[in-house]
Structures are given as structure tokens and as C-alpha cells.
N, C-alpha and C positions, 0 to 999 in steps of 0.2 A: 459735757461733750458738745451739745448743740450750741450752747452759749459760746464756747471756745471757737467753734467753727464759724459762727455768725460774726464774732468779733474779728477773727482773722480775715474773713471776707470783707467786712467793713473797712478795716485798716488798709487792706490791699487795694480796694476800690478808691479810697481817698488818695493813696500814693499814686496810683496810675492815672486817675481822672481829675483830681483837684489840685495836687501839688505841682509846682512849676520848678523844674530842675534849675538850680542856680539862683532862684528867686525866692520861692516859698517851698521849703523842704522840711519844716517842722510844724508841730501842732500844739495847741493848748487844749488840755483835757480839763473839763469841768465835771466834777462828781458831786451831785446833790444828795446829801444824806439826811434830808428832812424825814422825820419819823422813823429813822433807822437807829435802833439802839444797839448796844454791845451784844445783846443776846440774839438779836434778829439779823445781824450782819452775816451774809452768806460767805463765810471765810474761805471755804474750799473753792467756791466759784471765783471769788476775787483773786485768790492765789493762782488759779489756772489761767485767768485772763492776763494777769501781770506777768506770769512766766512766759506765756505765748508772745506778748508784745515785746518783752525784753529779748527774747530769742530771735524773733523775726523782724522786729521794727525798732531795734535798739538805736539810740541816738536821735530819734525823731521827736522826742518830747521836749518842748521848749519850756512850758510851765504847766503845773497841775494845781488846780484849785479844788480843795475839798470843802464844800460849803454846808452850812446848817448842821455842823457837828455838835453833838451834845457834850457836856462837860467831861464825862468819862472817856468818850472817844477822842476828844482833844488831848487829854492827859496821856492816853495810851499811845496816840500818834507821836506825841513829843518824846516819849521813851524810845519808840521805833526810830525816830529821826536821829537820835544820838548814835545809832549804829550804821548809818549810811554815810557815804562820803560827802564832802562839803559842796561839791557841784550839785549833787542830787538834792541836798538840803535846800539849796538856793532855788531850785525849781519847784518845790512843793510848798504850797501855802495852805494852812489849816485855819478855818474860820468858823465862828459861831453864826447864828442867824442874823446878826445885826452889823457885823463889821467888815464884810467882804466887798461891798460895792466900790469904795474908793480905790482899792487895789485892782479889782477886776476891770474897771473901766480904763485903766492904763493900757490894757491889751485888747479889750473887746469894745466895739462901738456900743454905747448905751442903748441905741435903738434896736440892737439885736438881743437885748436881755428882756426877760419877762418882769 
């Protein structure tokens, strides 16, 4: 509940203060899953946040990068992606710990990355 409220506050703040109507209306989401395995992934929390963002901020996502995913998580996500529409599939990029930088720097200034 607290994570959901904090996420909603953050997304609302970004929309009101950082996005520019008609110029910048979408965002890129970067999810770093370093050291997060299948058994330690907080599924219920992730589902709550995804549900809230889809309901209140639908259409705002430009690209989503899931970085540092282990083998099992990448395989599970590829199964999941088979059930979503083509437009959503094009928005989501799933990467292991070594192959994400070339694609990420197409959208994010390298100076802004750690």
C-alpha cells in the first residue's frame, strides 16, 4: 500500500512538474534487477505498481528496460511477452548484465548512466 501510494505520488509529480505538454509526454522506465532472483522478486508489489500505473498513467510509457536479469527471469519474461500485444512487446527490452548499454544509450545520454 505504501509503495503503491509512493509510486503514484512520484508518477503524478513527474507528469505535473517535469513533462511538457505537446513536447515531452512519455517516459523511459529502467528497472535494475541486479541480485534479484525468481524467488526474491516481490511479485505482489510489482503487480500492484504495474496495475496502478496502467490505470492512472496509461499511455505514458515510451520504453522499458529490464536490466541485469538472470537466465531464469529472462526466460520467464520471454514467455510473458508472448501474451502481450505487439506495441507493448516493442516497448519492453529484457537484458542480461552485459548487453544493455548499446540499446540504452540510444535513448539515454551516457553521462547520465552509472
